C-alpha positions as CSV (number, residue, x, y, z in Angstrom):
1,M,0.0,0.0,0.0
2,P,1.5,3.4,-0.9
3,D,2.8,5.7,1.9
4,I,0.7,8.8,2.6
5,Q,2.7,12.1,2.5
6,K,3.0,13.6,6.0
7,K,2.5,17.4,5.9
8,P,0.2,19.8,7.7
9,T,-3.0,20.1,5.9
10,L,-6.3,21.9,6.6
11,S,-9.7,21.2,5.4
12,S,-10.9,23.3,2.5
13,H,-13.6,25.0,4.6
14,L,-11.0,26.0,7.3
15,W,-8.9,27.6,4.6
16,V,-11.8,29.7,3.4
17,I,-12.5,30.8,7.0
18,Y,-8.8,31.8,7.5
19,L,-8.7,33.6,4.2
20,L,-11.8,35.7,5.1
21,S,-10.3,36.3,8.6
22,L,-7.1,37.7,7.0
23,I,-9.1,40.1,4.8
24,L,-11.1,41.2,7.9
25,L,-7.8,41.5,9.9
26,G,-6.4,43.8,7.2
27,V,-9.4,46.0,7.4
28,I,-9.1,46.2,11.2
29,W,-5.3,47.0,11.0
30,Y,-6.2,49.8,8.6
31,F,-8.6,51.5,11.0
32,Q,-7.4,50.3,14.5
33,W,-3.8,48.8,14.6
34,I,-3.9,47.9,18.3
35,L,-7.0,45.8,17.9
36,G,-5.5,44.4,14.7
37,L,-2.4,43.3,16.6
38,I,-4.5,41.5,19.2
39,M,-6.5,39.8,16.5
40,T,-3.4,38.8,14.6
41,V,-2.0,36.9,17.7
42,V,-5.4,35.2,18.3
43,L,-5.6,34.2,14.6
44,A,-2.0,32.8,14.7
45,V,-2.6,30.8,17.8
46,S,-5.9,29.4,16.3
47,F,-4.1,28.5,13.0
48,Y,-1.4,26.7,15.0
49,Y,-3.8,24.6,17.0
50,S,-5.9,23.8,13.9
51,I,-2.8,22.4,12.0
52,R,-1.7,20.4,15.0
53,T,-5.2,18.9,15.5
54,E,-5.5,18.0,11.8
55,R,-2.1,16.4,11.8
56,A,-3.0,14.3,14.9
57,L,-6.2,13.1,13.2
58,L,-4.3,12.3,10.0
59,Q,-1.7,10.2,11.9
60,E,-4.4,8.3,13.7
61,A,-6.1,7.5,10.3
62,E,-2.8,6.4,8.8
63,Q,-2.1,4.1,11.7
64,Y,-5.6,2.6,11.4
65,I,-5.3,2.1,7.7
66,S,-1.8,0.5,8.1
67,T,-3.2,-1.9,10.7
68,I,-6.2,-2.8,8.4
69,S,-3.8,-3.3,5.4
70,H,-1.6,-5.6,7.4
71,R,-4.6,-7.6,8.6
72,I,-6.1,-7.9,5.1
73,K,-2.8,-9.0,3.6
74,K,-2.4,-11.6,6.4
75,V,-5.9,-12.9,5.9
76,G,-5.5,-13.0,2.1
77,E,-2.3,-15.0,2.4
78,E,-3.9,-17.4,4.9
79,A,-7.0,-17.7,2.7
80,L,-4.9,-18.5,-0.3
81,L,-2.9,-21.1,1.5
82,E,-5.6,-22.5,3.8
83,M,-8.7,-22.2,1.7
84,P,-10.6,-25.5,1.6
85,F,-10.5,-25.8,-2.2
86,G,-7.7,-26.2,-4.7
87,I,-6.0,-23.4,-6.6
88,I,-3.6,-24.2,-9.5
89,L,-1.7,-21.9,-11.8
90,Y,-0.3,-23.6,-15.0
91,N,1.9,-22.4,-17.9
92,E,1.5,-22.5,-21.7
93,D,2.6,-26.2,-21.7
94,Y,-0.1,-27.1,-19.2
95,N,2.5,-27.8,-16.5
96,I,1.7,-26.8,-12.9
97,E,3.5,-23.6,-11.8
98,W,2.0,-23.2,-8.4
99,A,-0.6,-25.0,-6.3
100,N,-1.9,-24.1,-2.9
101,P,-1.1,-26.6,-0.1
102,Y,-4.7,-27.9,-0.2
103,M,-3.9,-29.9,-3.4
104,N,-0.9,-31.6,-1.8
105,K,-3.2,-34.0,0.2
106,F,-4.4,-35.5,-3.1
107,N,-0.9,-36.2,-4.2
108,E,1.2,-39.2,-3.2
109,E,3.0,-38.6,0.2
110,N,1.7,-35.0,0.2
111,E,4.4,-34.0,-2.4
112,S,4.1,-30.8,-4.3
113,L,2.4,-30.8,-7.7
114,V,4.6,-28.0,-9.0
115,G,6.4,-29.1,-12.2
116,N,4.0,-31.9,-13.0
117,S,1.7,-31.9,-16.0
118,L,-2.1,-31.4,-15.5
119,N,-2.3,-35.0,-16.8
120,K,-1.2,-36.1,-13.4
121,L,-4.6,-35.0,-12.1
122,S,-6.6,-36.3,-15.1
123,E,-5.8,-37.2,-18.7
124,N,-9.1,-35.6,-19.6
125,L,-8.4,-32.2,-18.0
126,I,-6.1,-30.7,-20.8
127,P,-8.4,-31.7,-23.7
128,M,-11.4,-30.2,-21.9
129,I,-9.5,-27.0,-21.2
130,K,-8.5,-26.8,-24.9
131,E,-12.2,-27.2,-25.8
132,N,-12.7,-23.9,-23.9
133,K,-14.9,-25.5,-21.3
134,D,-15.2,-23.3,-18.2
135,N,-16.6,-26.0,-15.9
136,V,-15.0,-29.4,-15.9
137,W,-15.6,-32.6,-13.8
138,F,-13.0,-35.3,-13.3
139,E,-12.0,-38.0,-10.8
140,L,-8.8,-38.3,-8.9
141,D,-8.5,-41.6,-7.1
142,D,-11.6,-41.8,-5.0
143,Y,-12.3,-38.0,-5.2
144,K,-14.6,-36.2,-7.6
145,F,-13.7,-32.6,-8.5
146,Q,-15.6,-29.8,-10.0
147,T,-13.1,-27.5,-11.7
148,V,-13.7,-23.8,-12.7
149,V,-11.3,-22.9,-15.5
150,R,-10.0,-19.4,-16.1
151,K,-8.2,-20.0,-19.3
152,E,-6.9,-16.4,-19.9
153,E,-5.3,-16.3,-16.4
154,R,-4.3,-20.0,-16.7
155,L,-6.0,-20.6,-13.4
156,L,-8.0,-23.5,-12.0
157,Y,-10.2,-23.6,-9.0
158,L,-10.8,-27.2,-7.8
159,M,-13.7,-28.0,-5.5
160,D,-14.0,-31.5,-3.9
161,R,-17.6,-32.7,-4.7
162,T,-17.1,-36.2,-3.4
163,D,-19.5,-35.9,-0.5
164,Q,-22.1,-34.1,-2.7
165,E,-21.8,-36.8,-5.4
166,E,-22.2,-39.6,-2.8
167,L,-25.3,-37.8,-1.4
168,Q,-26.7,-37.5,-4.9
169,Q,-25.9,-41.2,-5.6
170,M,-27.6,-42.2,-2.3
171,Y,-30.7,-40.2,-3.3
172,Y,-30.6,-41.8,-6.7
173,N,-30.2,-45.3,-5.3
174,E,-33.0,-44.9,-2.8
175,Q,-35.6,-43.7,-5.3
176,T,-38.7,-45.9,-5.1
177,V,-39.3,-48.4,-7.8
178,L,-42.7,-50.1,-8.4
179,A,-43.1,-53.3,-10.3
180,I,-46.3,-55.2,-11.3
181,I,-45.6,-58.9,-11.9
182,F,-48.2,-60.8,-14.0
183,L,-48.4,-64.5,-14.7
184,D,-49.0,-64.4,-18.5
185,N,-50.7,-67.7,-19.0
186,Y,-52.0,-68.5,-15.6
187,E,-55.6,-68.6,-16.6
188,E,-55.0,-70.9,-19.6
189,I,-52.8,-73.3,-17.6
190,T,-55.1,-73.6,-14.6
191,Q,-58.5,-73.6,-16.3
192,N,-58.6,-77.5,-16.4
193,M,-56.7,-78.1,-13.2
194,D,-58.3,-79.5,-10.1
195,D,-57.9,-77.5,-6.9
196,T,-55.1,-79.6,-5.5
197,V,-52.8,-79.2,-8.6
198,K,-53.7,-75.5,-8.9
199,S,-52.8,-75.0,-5.2
200,Q,-49.5,-76.8,-5.8
201,L,-48.7,-74.5,-8.8
202,N,-49.6,-71.4,-6.8
203,S,-47.4,-72.5,-3.9
204,K,-44.5,-73.2,-6.3
205,V,-44.8,-69.9,-8.1
206,T,-45.2,-68.0,-4.8
207,T,-42.2,-69.7,-3.3
208,V,-39.9,-68.9,-6.2
209,L,-41.0,-65.3,-6.3
210,N,-40.7,-64.9,-2.5
211,Q,-37.1,-66.3,-2.5
212,W,-36.2,-64.0,-5.4
213,S,-37.7,-60.9,-3.7
214,S,-36.0,-61.8,-0.4
215,H,-32.6,-62.3,-2.1
216,Y,-32.7,-58.8,-3.6
217,G,-34.5,-57.0,-0.8
218,L,-37.8,-56.4,-2.5
219,Y,-41.2,-56.1,-0.8
220,L,-43.5,-58.5,-2.6
221,K,-47.3,-58.8,-2.2
222,R,-49.7,-61.0,-4.1
223,T,-52.7,-59.0,-5.1
224,S,-54.6,-61.6,-7.1
225,Q,-54.2,-65.1,-8.4
226,E,-52.1,-63.9,-11.3
227,R,-50.7,-60.6,-10.2
228,F,-48.0,-59.4,-7.7
229,L,-46.9,-56.0,-6.5
230,A,-43.2,-55.5,-5.8
231,V,-41.6,-52.4,-4.2
232,G,-37.9,-51.7,-4.2
233,T,-35.3,-49.1,-5.0
234,K,-33.2,-48.1,-8.0
235,E,-30.2,-49.8,-6.4
236,I,-32.1,-53.1,-6.4
237,L,-33.3,-52.5,-9.9
238,Q,-29.7,-52.0,-11.1
239,K,-28.8,-55.4,-9.5
240,L,-31.8,-57.0,-11.3
241,E,-30.8,-55.5,-14.6
242,K,-27.2,-56.7,-14.1
243,V,-28.5,-60.3,-14.1
244,K,-31.0,-59.5,-16.9
245,F,-34.0,-60.4,-14.6
246,D,-33.1,-64.1,-14.5
247,I,-36.3,-64.7,-12.6
248,L,-38.0,-64.9,-16.0
249,D,-35.9,-68.0,-16.8
250,E,-36.3,-69.5,-13.4
251,V,-40.1,-69.3,-13.6
252,R,-40.2,-70.5,-17.2
253,E,-38.2,-73.6,-16.3
254,M,-40.8,-74.6,-13.7
255,N,-43.0,-77.6,-14.8
256,G,-46.3,-76.4,-16.2
257,V,-49.0,-78.5,-17.7
258,D,-48.6,-80.4,-21.0
259,N,-45.2,-78.9,-21.4
260,N,-46.8,-75.4,-21.3
261,P,-44.5,-73.4,-19.1
262,V,-45.5,-70.6,-16.7
263,T,-44.2,-67.3,-17.9
264,L,-43.9,-63.8,-16.2
265,S,-44.3,-60.3,-17.5
266,I,-43.1,-57.5,-15.3
267,G,-43.9,-53.8,-15.7
268,V,-41.5,-51.5,-13.8
269,G,-42.1,-47.8,-13.1
270,V,-39.0,-45.7,-12.2
271,G,-38.6,-42.0,-11.5
272,A,-38.6,-39.1,-9.0
273,I,-42.4,-38.7,-9.2
274,N,-45.2,-39.3,-6.7
275,L,-46.5,-42.8,-6.0
276,P,-49.8,-42.7,-8.0
277,E,-47.8,-41.6,-11.1
278,L,-45.3,-44.3,-10.5
279,G,-48.1,-46.9,-10.3
280,E,-49.5,-45.7,-13.6
281,L,-46.0,-45.9,-15.1
282,A,-45.6,-49.5,-13.9
283,Q,-49.0,-50.5,-15.3
284,S,-48.2,-48.8,-18.6
285,S,-44.9,-50.8,-18.7
286,L,-46.8,-54.0,-18.0
287,D,-49.2,-53.3,-20.8
288,L,-46.2,-52.7,-23.1
289,A,-44.6,-56.0,-22.1
290,L,-47.9,-57.9,-22.6
291,G,-48.4,-56.2,-25.9
292,R,-45.0,-57.5,-27.1
293,G,-46.0,-61.1,-26.3
294,G,-45.2,-61.4,-22.6
295,D,-42.4,-63.4,-20.9
296,Q,-40.4,-60.2,-20.6
297,V,-39.7,-57.1,-18.5
298,A,-40.4,-53.5,-19.6
299,I,-38.9,-50.7,-17.6
300,K,-40.2,-47.1,-18.0
301,E,-38.6,-44.1,-16.4
302,D,-40.5,-40.8,-16.1
303,Q,-37.9,-39.4,-18.5
304,G,-36.0,-41.7,-20.8
305,K,-36.2,-44.6,-23.2
306,V,-38.0,-47.9,-22.3
307,R,-35.7,-50.8,-21.6
308,F,-36.6,-54.4,-22.2
309,Y,-35.3,-57.7,-20.9
310,G,-36.4,-61.3,-21.8
311,G,-38.7,-62.1,-24.6
312,K,-36.6,-65.1,-25.5
313,T,-39.5,-67.4,-26.4
314,N,-42.1,-67.3,-29.1
315,P,-45.3,-66.0,-27.7
316,M,-47.9,-68.7,-27.3
317,E,-51.3,-68.4,-28.9
318,K,-53.7,-67.4,-26.1
319,R,-56.2,-65.0,-27.7
320,T,-59.7,-66.3,-27.6
321,R,-62.7,-66.4,-30.0
322,V,-64.5,-64.3,-27.4
323,R,-62.0,-61.5,-27.7
324,A,-62.3,-61.6,-31.5
325,R,-66.1,-61.4,-31.3
326,V,-66.0,-58.5,-28.9
327,I,-63.5,-56.6,-31.0
328,S,-65.5,-57.3,-34.1
329,H,-68.7,-56.0,-32.5
330,A,-66.9,-52.8,-31.2
331,L,-65.5,-52.2,-34.7
332,K,-69.0,-52.6,-36.2
333,E,-70.4,-49.9,-33.9
334,L,-67.5,-47.5,-34.6
335,V,-68.0,-48.0,-38.4
336,K,-71.7,-47.4,-38.2
337,A,-71.2,-44.2,-36.1
338,S,-68.7,-42.7,-38.5
339,D,-69.1,-40.5,-41.6
340,N,-66.7,-42.7,-43.6
341,V,-63.9,-45.2,-43.1
342,I,-60.3,-44.4,-44.2
343,I,-58.0,-47.3,-44.1
344,M,-54.2,-47.2,-44.4
345,G,-51.3,-49.6,-43.8
346,H,-47.6,-48.9,-43.5
347,K,-45.3,-47.3,-46.0
348,S,-44.2,-49.5,-48.9
349,P,-47.2,-51.9,-48.2
350,D,-46.7,-55.6,-48.4
351,M,-49.2,-58.5,-49.0
352,D,-50.3,-58.5,-45.4
353,S,-50.9,-54.8,-45.3
354,L,-52.9,-54.7,-48.5
355,G,-54.8,-57.8,-47.7
356,A,-55.8,-56.6,-44.2
357,A,-56.8,-53.2,-45.7
358,I,-59.1,-55.0,-48.2
359,G,-60.6,-57.0,-45.4
360,V,-61.4,-53.9,-43.3
361,L,-62.9,-52.3,-46.5
362,N,-65.3,-55.2,-46.6
363,I,-66.3,-54.6,-43.0
364,A,-67.2,-51.0,-43.9
365,K,-69.2,-52.2,-47.0
366,I,-71.1,-54.9,-44.9
367,N,-72.2,-52.1,-42.6
368,N,-73.2,-49.8,-45.5
369,V,-70.6,-47.2,-44.7
370,S,-68.4,-45.6,-47.3
371,G,-64.8,-46.9,-47.1
372,H,-61.6,-46.1,-48.9
373,I,-58.0,-47.5,-48.8
374,I,-55.1,-45.1,-49.1
375,F,-52.7,-46.1,-51.8
376,D,-49.6,-44.1,-52.8
377,P,-48.4,-45.3,-56.3
378,N,-45.0,-43.6,-55.6
379,D,-44.5,-45.8,-52.6
380,L,-45.0,-49.3,-54.1
381,D,-42.8,-52.3,-53.4
382,T,-42.0,-54.7,-56.2
383,G,-43.2,-57.6,-54.1
384,V,-46.9,-56.6,-54.4
385,Y,-47.1,-55.2,-57.9
386,R,-48.8,-58.3,-59.3
387,L,-51.5,-58.1,-56.6
388,V,-51.9,-54.4,-57.4
389,D,-52.3,-55.1,-61.1
390,A,-55.0,-57.6,-60.3
391,I,-56.8,-55.0,-58.1
392,K,-56.6,-52.5,-60.9
393,A,-58.2,-55.0,-63.3
394,D,-61.2,-55.1,-61.0
395,A,-62.8,-51.7,-61.7
396,E,-65.1,-51.8,-58.7
397,L,-62.5,-52.8,-56.2
398,W,-60.0,-50.3,-57.6
399,S,-62.5,-47.5,-57.2
400,Y,-62.1,-47.8,-53.4
401,F,-58.4,-47.0,-53.6
402,I,-57.5,-43.3,-53.2
403,E,-54.2,-41.3,-53.1
404,P,-53.0,-39.4,-50.0
405,D,-54.2,-36.0,-51.4
406,E,-57.7,-37.3,-51.8
407,A,-57.7,-38.8,-48.3
408,E,-56.7,-35.4,-46.9
409,E,-59.8,-33.8,-48.5
410,M,-62.2,-36.7,-47.7
411,I,-61.4,-37.1,-44.0
412,T,-63.6,-35.4,-41.4
413,G,-63.6,-35.1,-37.6
414,R,-66.0,-38.0,-37.5
415,S,-64.2,-40.2,-40.0
416,L,-63.0,-43.6,-38.7
417,L,-59.3,-44.0,-39.4
418,V,-58.2,-47.7,-39.4
419,I,-54.5,-48.4,-39.3
420,V,-53.5,-52.0,-40.2
421,D,-50.2,-53.9,-39.9
422,T,-48.4,-51.2,-37.9
423,H,-48.8,-49.2,-34.7
424,K,-46.0,-46.7,-35.2
425,P,-46.9,-43.2,-36.3
426,S,-43.7,-42.9,-38.2
427,M,-44.5,-46.0,-40.3
428,V,-48.1,-45.2,-41.4
429,A,-48.7,-44.3,-45.0
430,V,-49.8,-40.7,-44.2
431,E,-48.8,-39.6,-40.8
432,S,-50.6,-36.2,-41.0
433,L,-54.0,-38.0,-41.1
434,L,-53.5,-39.2,-37.5
435,N,-54.4,-35.8,-36.1
436,K,-57.4,-35.2,-38.3
437,S,-59.8,-37.7,-36.8
438,E,-60.9,-38.3,-33.3
439,Y,-61.6,-42.0,-34.0
440,K,-58.7,-44.3,-34.7
441,V,-58.5,-48.1,-34.7
442,V,-55.2,-50.0,-34.7
443,I,-55.1,-53.6,-35.9
444,D,-51.7,-55.2,-35.8
445,H,-49.8,-58.4,-35.1
446,H,-46.4,-57.0,-34.4
447,R,-45.0,-56.8,-30.9
448,R,-45.7,-53.5,-29.4
449,G,-42.9,-50.9,-29.4
450,E,-42.3,-47.8,-27.5
451,E,-43.6,-45.6,-30.3
452,F,-47.4,-45.9,-30.5
453,I,-50.3,-44.0,-32.1
454,D,-51.7,-41.5,-29.7
455,N,-55.2,-41.9,-28.2
456,P,-56.6,-44.8,-30.3
457,T,-60.3,-45.5,-29.8
458,L,-59.9,-49.3,-30.3
459,V,-56.7,-51.4,-30.3
460,Y,-56.6,-55.0,-31.5
461,M,-53.0,-56.1,-31.2
462,E,-52.2,-59.8,-31.0
463,P,-48.5,-60.7,-31.3
464,Y,-49.6,-64.3,-31.2
465,A,-51.2,-64.0,-34.6
466,S,-49.3,-64.9,-37.8
467,S,-50.4,-61.8,-39.6
468,T,-52.8,-58.8,-39.6
469,A,-54.7,-60.5,-42.4
470,E,-55.4,-63.4,-40.0
471,L,-56.8,-61.0,-37.4
472,V,-59.0,-59.2,-39.9
473,T,-60.3,-62.5,-41.3
474,E,-61.5,-63.4,-37.8
475,L,-63.2,-60.0,-37.4
476,L,-65.0,-60.6,-40.7
477,E,-66.4,-63.9,-39.5
478,Y,-68.3,-62.1,-36.8
479,Q,-69.7,-59.3,-38.9
480,P,-73.4,-59.3,-40.0
481,K,-74.1,-61.6,-43.0
482,G,-74.1,-59.3,-46.0
483,T,-72.0,-58.7,-49.0
484,K,-69.8,-61.7,-49.7
485,L,-66.1,-61.5,-50.1
486,K,-65.0,-61.5,-53.8
487,M,-62.6,-64.2,-54.9
488,L,-59.8,-61.6,-55.3
489,E,-60.5,-60.1,-51.9
490,A,-60.3,-63.5,-50.1
491,T,-57.2,-64.3,-52.1
492,A,-55.5,-61.1,-51.0
493,L,-56.2,-61.9,-47.4
494,L,-54.9,-65.4,-47.8
495,A,-51.8,-64.1,-49.6
496,G,-51.0,-61.9,-46.6
497,I,-51.2,-64.9,-44.3
498,I,-49.1,-67.1,-46.6
499,V,-46.4,-64.5,-47.1
500,D,-46.1,-63.7,-43.4
501,T,-45.9,-67.3,-42.3
502,K,-43.5,-68.3,-45.1
503,G,-46.0,-70.8,-46.4
504,F,-47.4,-71.8,-43.0
505,T,-44.0,-72.7,-41.5
506,L,-43.3,-69.8,-39.1
507,R,-45.5,-68.2,-36.4
508,T,-48.4,-70.5,-37.4
509,G,-51.0,-71.6,-34.9
510,S,-54.3,-73.5,-35.1
511,R,-56.2,-70.2,-35.6
512,T,-54.0,-69.5,-38.7
513,F,-55.3,-72.6,-40.4
514,D,-58.9,-71.8,-39.3
515,A,-58.6,-68.3,-40.9
516,A,-57.1,-69.9,-44.1
517,S,-59.9,-72.4,-44.2
518,Y,-62.5,-69.7,-43.9
519,L,-60.9,-67.7,-46.7
520,R,-60.7,-70.9,-48.9
521,S,-64.4,-71.4,-48.3
522,K,-65.0,-67.9,-49.6
523,G,-63.2,-68.6,-52.9
524,A,-59.6,-67.8,-52.1
525,D,-57.4,-69.1,-55.0
526,T,-54.2,-70.7,-53.8
527,V,-52.8,-70.9,-57.4
528,L,-53.4,-67.1,-57.7
529,V,-51.5,-66.6,-54.5
530,Q,-48.5,-68.4,-56.0
531,R,-48.8,-66.1,-59.1
532,F,-48.8,-63.1,-56.8
533,M,-45.7,-64.4,-55.1
534,K,-43.7,-65.2,-58.2
535,E,-40.5,-63.2,-58.6
536,D,-38.6,-61.9,-61.6
537,L,-35.4,-63.7,-62.7
538,E,-33.5,-60.4,-62.4
539,L,-34.5,-60.1,-58.7
540,Y,-33.5,-63.7,-58.2
541,I,-30.0,-63.0,-59.6
542,K,-29.6,-59.9,-57.4
543,R,-30.6,-61.9,-54.3
544,S,-28.1,-64.7,-55.3
545,K,-25.4,-62.1,-55.7
546,I,-25.9,-60.9,-52.1
547,I,-26.0,-64.4,-50.8
548,E,-22.7,-65.1,-52.6
549,G,-20.9,-62.6,-50.3
550,A,-22.4,-64.0,-47.1
551,R,-20.1,-64.9,-44.2
552,I,-20.8,-67.2,-41.2
553,Y,-20.5,-65.7,-37.7
554,R,-20.3,-67.8,-34.6
555,D,-20.8,-71.0,-36.7
556,H,-24.6,-70.5,-37.2
557,I,-25.3,-66.9,-38.1
558,A,-25.2,-65.7,-41.7
559,I,-24.4,-62.0,-42.4
560,A,-24.7,-60.9,-46.0
561,K,-23.7,-57.4,-47.1
562,A,-24.7,-55.9,-50.5
563,E,-22.1,-54.0,-52.5
564,T,-21.5,-50.4,-51.7
565,G,-23.3,-47.9,-54.0
566,V,-26.2,-50.2,-55.0
567,A,-29.6,-49.7,-53.4
568,Y,-31.9,-52.6,-52.9
569,S,-35.6,-52.7,-51.9
570,P,-36.6,-53.8,-48.4
571,V,-38.5,-56.7,-49.9
572,L,-35.4,-58.0,-51.7
573,I,-33.2,-58.0,-48.6
574,A,-36.0,-59.5,-46.6
575,Q,-36.3,-62.3,-49.1
576,T,-32.5,-62.7,-49.1
577,A,-32.6,-63.1,-45.3
578,D,-35.4,-65.7,-45.6
579,T,-33.4,-67.7,-48.2
580,L,-30.2,-67.7,-46.0
581,L,-32.3,-69.1,-43.2
582,T,-33.0,-72.2,-45.3
583,M,-29.4,-73.1,-45.5
584,T,-28.0,-76.0,-43.5
585,G,-26.7,-75.0,-40.0
586,I,-28.0,-71.4,-40.2
587,T,-30.3,-70.4,-37.3
588,A,-30.3,-66.7,-37.9
589,S,-29.5,-64.4,-40.8
590,F,-28.9,-60.7,-41.3
591,V,-28.8,-58.9,-44.6
592,L,-27.6,-55.3,-45.0
593,S,-27.9,-53.0,-48.0
594,E,-28.2,-49.4,-49.0
595,R,-31.7,-48.1,-49.6
596,S,-33.0,-45.6,-52.1
597,D,-33.7,-43.0,-49.3
598,G,-30.0,-43.0,-48.3
599,R,-30.4,-45.1,-45.2
600,I,-28.9,-48.5,-44.5
601,G,-31.5,-51.3,-44.3
602,I,-31.1,-54.5,-42.3
603,S,-33.4,-57.5,-42.4
604,A,-33.1,-60.1,-39.7
605,R,-34.6,-63.6,-39.6
606,S,-34.3,-66.4,-37.0
607,L,-35.6,-69.9,-36.3
608,G,-36.3,-68.9,-32.7
609,D,-32.9,-69.6,-31.1
610,V,-31.8,-66.0,-31.6
611,N,-34.1,-63.2,-30.7
612,V,-33.6,-60.9,-33.7
613,Q,-36.2,-58.5,-32.3
614,V,-34.0,-57.6,-29.3
615,I,-31.0,-57.1,-31.6
616,M,-32.8,-54.9,-34.1
617,E,-34.4,-52.8,-31.3
618,K,-30.9,-52.0,-30.1
619,M,-30.2,-50.7,-33.6
620,G,-33.3,-48.6,-33.6
621,G,-35.7,-51.0,-35.3
622,G,-38.1,-53.8,-34.1
623,G,-40.3,-56.7,-35.1
624,H,-40.8,-60.2,-33.9
625,L,-38.5,-62.7,-32.2
626,T,-38.0,-64.5,-35.5
627,N,-38.6,-61.6,-38.0
628,A,-37.3,-58.0,-37.5
629,A,-35.6,-55.1,-39.3
630,T,-34.2,-51.7,-38.9
631,Q,-33.1,-48.6,-41.0
632,I,-30.0,-46.6,-39.9
633,E,-29.4,-43.0,-41.0
634,D,-26.2,-41.1,-41.6
635,T,-23.9,-44.1,-41.8
636,T,-22.2,-46.5,-44.2
637,I,-22.9,-50.1,-44.9
638,D,-19.5,-51.1,-43.5
639,D,-20.1,-49.1,-40.3
640,S,-23.5,-50.7,-40.0
641,E,-22.0,-54.2,-40.3
642,A,-19.5,-53.3,-37.5
643,F,-22.4,-52.0,-35.4
644,L,-24.3,-55.2,-35.9
645,V,-21.4,-57.4,-34.9
646,D,-20.9,-55.3,-31.7
647,I,-24.6,-55.8,-30.9
648,L,-24.3,-59.5,-31.6
649,N,-21.2,-59.8,-29.4
650,E,-23.0,-58.0,-26.6
651,Y,-26.1,-60.3,-27.1
652,Y,-24.0,-63.4,-26.8
653,E,-21.9,-62.2,-24.0
654,G,-25.1,-61.5,-22.0
655,R,-26.5,-65.0,-22.7
656,E,-23.2,-66.7,-21.9
657,S,-23.1,-64.9,-18.5
658,E,-26.6,-66.0,-17.5
């Protein structure tokens, strides 16, 4: 602190008083010199004492300021050296030039950090400083630091946030988790049991679940014959996810009836929300798990993506004729109450989508309501062009097909919008129509995904069915007896079933044959179906070329990659995957190719040993356990293949660790 110059000074107002006094004194001397002499002595004495007093006050102020400066300097030095957070100065080479003693306790043997690189603290620190981040987190041994960066001064402030992080982690771990456990097929298994056997099964299931809940620290309460409520914490949930909810396998391996195993579905709600909302989240998760076929776990957080575990087995057919009749009656009432019926499938429609749409059109006609099918000629797959040509040849049937622009003009607030063969808004033929009608019906046979059409009036989703055409056929059976199906219409429905079951070989139940039998009785032509399914020689050669480059992964998985720069249709790569699956020793196949829209398409097929649905979901797609696909944006076919192999490795490592 600079020294203050020590000299007699007077306040400005005193100088003014003395100046006026001197003027007055001069006047007195002029008229009365004796009085002037006396006044001069008095003024001199007064001036002397004023200067002396002012100097004393100044010295006292200087002493006070000096004392304060010393104390501030001392406190500043102590604060700098003893402050409970770290301070580091570094040079242009990111070497530490100075660090306060606080940082020494985080170094080995309390040695000074001076002279070391910032890498000694964390290898991520220098790159983050170079990225001009002004707030950086890093770990040093068991400590977590929040670092404030002053890059211009080459200065770091490091605050130990270990306790805060531990507290936050404790809060995170102790968050409540609600789970609803449902016995998928309890009613089907026990309906023909006597009371003794049923009691034994109940006891066995309850024992297994109680042992499981006790082991992980869950509170478990049975709320009905087929439903349990479990309460736990996020920490417990993490442990369950680590073992991939092995309780699913344990229960499935229990002896059921007629080799029909008991399976579980679990819906889990997680989040920092109140208990009623958490319960709704758990129920929503359970509905999602059941909609995907059961025997799996769905975990929903209040914010975040849904996670799935299980789903290793093919869903067993357990829908009933009663449900089909109830849905058919409800659909009839909705059709009758609507202005018109607008039907649409997914983009690039296949046989199942077109066949199901024609079936719903007949439901509208039977109930004397105007119905139309949305058809975009610019979004047509080569696999259905023969069916489309046959429809065009039937002038009456073709008159019910409209383009998207016509549908936009035709739809009203009281129109009934029926979506077939998909439940994802991003997959429908015209997504904008979803917001133009209050009444929406979803009919689909795919396992339910996280993405779903908002506020549907009626949902008929059965992942146990072979195809949407099968579901629509059953609904037709319970409609009023009226206009009969035309031969072409029945054939289109049958074609949808045959294509999706690969000729009644995959995902085929007794109800599938019942539906096919009904359609055959209505005039469906199996020879015409084969004509619809014929393929061009050129496409056959393209498919063979892709197969030629296939490689075998893990002895039983075929991965085929089309050449770079050539775009193939989704139907072609799906057919290629189907063909690979027929080869000896192949239990799963994956085919990759570029698409005309710039994305990379992957079709996956399996005989059931490999859950291709789970694998495709991890790559942003979905489907069935034996039939799935995905499309990946902003990537190359080589990177997509590498991504697929990583997912497969993760999938098998998870199975091998179980």
